[in-house]
N, C-alpha and C positions, 0 to 999 in steps of 0.2 A: 382652736377648737375643741371643744372635748369629743369625744369619742358617741358615732350614734350606734346601741343596739340593735342590731339586727337580726331575726330569726333566720335559722340558716335557710328555710325554702324560699325566702325573701334576696338572699345574696344574689350579685353578678357578677361574673367575673370578670367586670372593669367597669370601672366610676363612668359613665360615658358621659361626653360633653353636653352642656346644653348652652342654649335653649338647641331643639334636635330642627334637624333640615327638612321641611315636609316638600314631598313631589313637584307641587305644584304650591300657587301663592293661593289656590281658593282650596287645597288638600288638607288633611290635615296630617301629621309626622306618623309614619308608622308604630313608632315607641307608646303611642299613648294605651290605641286599644290592652297591646301586649301588659303594657306596664299596671294597666287596670285590673286584668285578666290574673297574671302574676307575678307581680309586684309595685303593691299601689303604694309605699312606701320607699322608695329608692332613693340611693346616692345620687349624686349630679356632680360635674365640675362645670362653674361656670365660667364667663369668659375671662373672667380675672386671676383664673385659677387655682380660687378659693372653692373647698366642699361645702357641699349643701345638701338637704333633703329635698327631694320633690313627691306632693303628691298628685295624684291623680284622678283619683274616683271622688263624686257628686257630696257622698256625706262625709268626708273626710275634709274636702276641704271647706263643706258649709260651715261642720263644727270648729273648724279650725277657725277662720277666716271672724265666726261669733262668739271666739271666748274672747272676752275683754282682759285677757291676762299677758294677751299676744300679740307684738304692735307691727304695724308694718316699716318704722323706722326706725335701722340699724344703727343706733348706736353705742353698741357696747364695744369694746374694744375686739372684743374676739367673735365680734356678727361679720358674718360673710360678706367680700366685697363684688355687688354684679356687676357694677362696667370695670372696665378695665383701668377706667381714670381713680386718681386714690381719691379728688373731693369732687365738689361741687356736682351740680345732675337731680337726677328726682329721688335716689333715695341717701342720697349725698349727709354726711353724719355731724351732726349739730348742726345743723340750717341756724341760719341768724333769726332771730324773734321767732321760733316755733318753739320754743320751749314747755306749747300747753298742747304740745303732740300727742300726748296719749296720757289712757286714765281720767279722770277726773276733770282732768283739765280740757282736755281733750272733747268732752260732751260738752260740757260748758261753752266751749270756744263753737263745736258746731252749732249748739240753742243760737250764741248772738248771730251766728254768719246767718243761721237759718232766719231769721231775724229781718234781715239784708235783702237775701232772698224770698222776695214776697211772692204770692200772687199774681198780686197786682201786677207787680214789676214783671215776672214771665208773660203775662198775658196785653201788658203793654210792648214788648217786644216782640210780639209774632207778628203783629200786622206788619211793623220794620223788616223783620227778616223774611216774607215771605217778599214785601217789595224787592228787597236788595235781593233775593234770588234769582227772582223771573227775569231783574237787570242783568246778573250773568249770566243766567241761560240764553237770553235774548242775545246776548255779546255775542257767545258761543255759535249761535247758529248760526248770527250775522255771518259771520267770519268761514259757515259754510263746513260741511263734513268733510273729511274724520276730522273728529277736535277732539282735546284729551280731556275728560272730566274732572281728574284729577288737578291739572290747574285753573283747568274755568271755573269750577265752581269749588272742590271738595276743599280746599286750603283757603281759597279767599274767604267763604263764605264764614268757618268758624271763627276768624284774625276777626274779620268785622265784627260780629256780634258779640266778643268776648272784651271787644274795645269800646263798643259800646255802650257796654254794660258799665265797666267802669271809668267812662269818660276820657278814653285817650283820644287826640285831636286825629283828625283825616291824615294830615302830613305826617305824622308818626307812625303810621301803621304799619308800614312797609319793613318797620326792623322788628318785629315779635315774631315774623316766621323764622329768622335766625334765630332766635335767642329760644326759641319752645324746643329749636330740634337739636341745638348743644345741652338742651337742660335733659332732653330725652336719649343725650347716648349713651350706648352702650359698644359699642368699639371705635364708631364712625370718626370720633371727634378726637385729637391727642388734648393731654391735660392743659399747653399751654392755650388751646383754643377755647377750650369750657373754662378757665379762669377769669380768659378776656371776656367772652359772653356773656360770662355770668357777673364781674365788674361793671358792665356797663347796663347789663339789668335793671341790678340794682342801685345804680347810678340814677340810672333813667327813673327807676318809680319811686324813689326818696325823693325827687324833686319834684312828680307829679304830684303826691300825696303833698309837698308843701303846698303846691299851688292850690288844692283843693282843701284842704286844711282854713288854706286862707280865704279861699271863694269857695265855699260848698256849693256842689249843684246837686241835680237829679239822678245821683250815680250811685254805684255800687260802692265806689271806696267815700264819697261822702257820709256814706249810710255808716257803714264801718267805724269812719273816726265818731261820729258822732257818739256810737257806743262806747268808744273806748273814751269819752268825755262823763259820760254816765257819773254816779254817783257810787263809791266801794260798798264792795258786798253783796250776793246775794242773785241769782240767775238775772235777775230783772236790773242789774246793772250791769254795767262790766267787771266790775272787781280784780281794776286793776288785770284782767288776762287781756283783752284787747289793746295792746298798744299799737302805737306807730309800729314798732318791727314786727308785731305782729301783723298788723294788716297787712304790710310789705310781703312780708312772706305769705300771705294768704291769696295778694294780689297772682303773686309767681304761680302760685297753686292753679287756683283758677286760670290762667293764661295757659298754663302747659296743660291741663286737663280739659280747657273749653277748645281748643287748638288743638293741638297734634292730637289728641287721640279721637275724638271728633271726622278731623278731616282727614285720618286715615278710614275713619267706619262709612264715611261718605261714598268714598273709592268702591270698598269693601262692597257694601251695600248696595251698589247697583251690579256690579261686577256677580254676587252671585246670585242675582235675579234675573238678570240679562243672560249667565250660563246656561240655565234651561228656559227659555224666555216662556215656557209652560207656567213659569213663577211668576212672571211680569203680567200676562195675557191674563193671570187669573185676578191681580190686586186691581187692574186697568179696567175689567169688566165689573169690578164690585169696588170703589173706594172704601166700603166700611173696614175693609181689610188692611187698612195700611195701617193703623197702631198694632197687629199682631202680624204682620208683614216685619214691621220697624224690631219688633220683640222680639222675631224667630232668628233676624238674620246675626244678633246681638248674641242668641243663645249658639247660633249655628256656625260664629267664624273661627276661622279653623287658623287663622294668623292673627293672635289678639295680641303676640306678644311672650316676655316673660312668664310673664303672672305674677301672682300679692306675694311679695316674701313677708313672714311672718318670724320673728325673735324669740327664740323659746326661755325663757326664767326659770321655767320647773318640768320636772319633770311629767313626760306624756305617757301616754300609750294610743297608740292609732295604728290598727286595722292590725292587731298583735304585735305589733310594733312598739321597743321604746324607745321614747327620745329621750336624751338626756338634755339638763340647759345648756344653753350654752351654742343651740345648732340655731343653726338659719334656716327654716323651711320656705320654701317656693312651694305656691300653690297654682296648682296648674287650674285655671277658673277654664281654660280652650277645653282642654279634656273633660274636666267634671261637668260641662255640658254636655258635652257628647255620651254621657255614660248611662247605657242602655239602662241601668234599674234607676235611672232617676228618672228618665224620660221614653215615653214608647216613641218605635222607628226612631229612635236618636240619630240614626246617619242620615234621615230624610230631611230636607227643611219644607217646610209645611208652615204655609202662610199661614193657614187657617189655626194653629197650634195655639189656646187658651183651655187651661192657664198653663201659664207659661213661668215657674218660676228658676229661670234661671239667674249663674253668676255672672254675668258680666260688669256686675257694675261695685261687685262684693258682697258684703251682704253683712249684715248687726255694725256697731257700731264705729267699723272704721269705715264703712260705704262713702259711697263717692257721693260728696256732698253736691254735684254739680249732675246728679242723674237726668233729672228733670230739664233744665235747661238744652242736655246732648236727645234725651227722648222727644223733643220738640223740635231741634234743628234736623233731625232723622225725619220726623214725619214732614216737614214742611219740603226741604228738599224733597222725596220722593212723591207727594204729591205734585208740588211744582213741575219735576218732570214729568209725571202723567199726564197733565194736563199740555204742557206745551210740549214733550216729546214724546207722544204715544207711540211710536215707533220705533223708537229707539233701542238700538244693538251694538254687540259687539263689534269691533272694525276686527280684532283679529281673537284666535281660537283663545279659550280660557285656559288652555294651559302653558298660553306662550306670554299671558300679561308679568310683568317685570314688580318683584319685591323690590321694596324697603328694605336696606339692609344698613347695618348697626346699629339700629336704634333700639328701646325698650320695647314700645309697643311695634307693633307689626302692621304693613301698609300696601299700598299699591306704589311704585315708581309714577305712574300712568293710568290710564285706562283710555286706550281706544277705543271711540265708538262715532257711530254714525246713525242717520234719521233717513 
């Protein structure tokens, strides 16, 4: 990798290992505040052993994520490897079928996917999402307290939602959590486990797509396949972009983003609101705050994962630091969302905060395409829990909550609750 030119005042005595370790699952790493103040462009050593650069300030992170020249797909030979495995996973190099993942091709892909992620589909799935959430909460309460909200609601709901959207039969849905888990591995799984899981995942989706091509239904895959059959040329047609291989890669990405990240966020959301129960009571007393509470926990998340990588192809200057081409830059959205220069009382969780221009879903042309779905799921879960379990509380001290380890996204291993 090409050297990064760092000004004298920004250098550190040793390259720190990244991601940083937090004191507890709900507290931010101590390094965030220090680096934002003293070294906003910091060299780091990733889990793979490769070196990269970390951005921690809101303006820097937002500017880089908004810059269309730099992408999140680490295809270059000298790009840093984020995970310990050399292939497979969320930031894998040269993922099959995703050639349209950068530049104008990516923007056309987003427009096509946006046509399938219609308001009508999001509106139609919400009542079923609410019904399923009530079923899951009902089963959890029937067993009596204490219960694990992560396994009872947090993980079953998002996999059910995304499988509903892409038309996966009920009998096959148990297989998806394992595939999503290995896809998001940073250090948790071996190369053999990742390769085997990825092979099974790809084979299943290829067969499922073939079924949908022969017998289209009212689901996302059928809509995407219809786009692939449209005439060549222009943004209104597929233009040869939405091929079957791209549909497969799109479904893999949506499944992982729609399951793993949202599932982890459900547990963290409830934990954050219950860690200081005055937050929960505030939303309980005023349900109009559900939407702003969801946005605030997304901003306040102290355990979001490694962040969003970008590969720098041109020399740029960030906060007085010149970064050379060939450098991988990790954008810490978690740290950026705690930046006091961007948010008043940034270290306080305020369920009434509005506006709330957090960066949890990224920003610009590479922001999360499924963020509307994730927001809907979080709002539904919070609303149902407030309805069904107004007395919900943590069954263990917040500082004792166990983290999920070894994944690119942060989360809780379990969330013991009582009522």
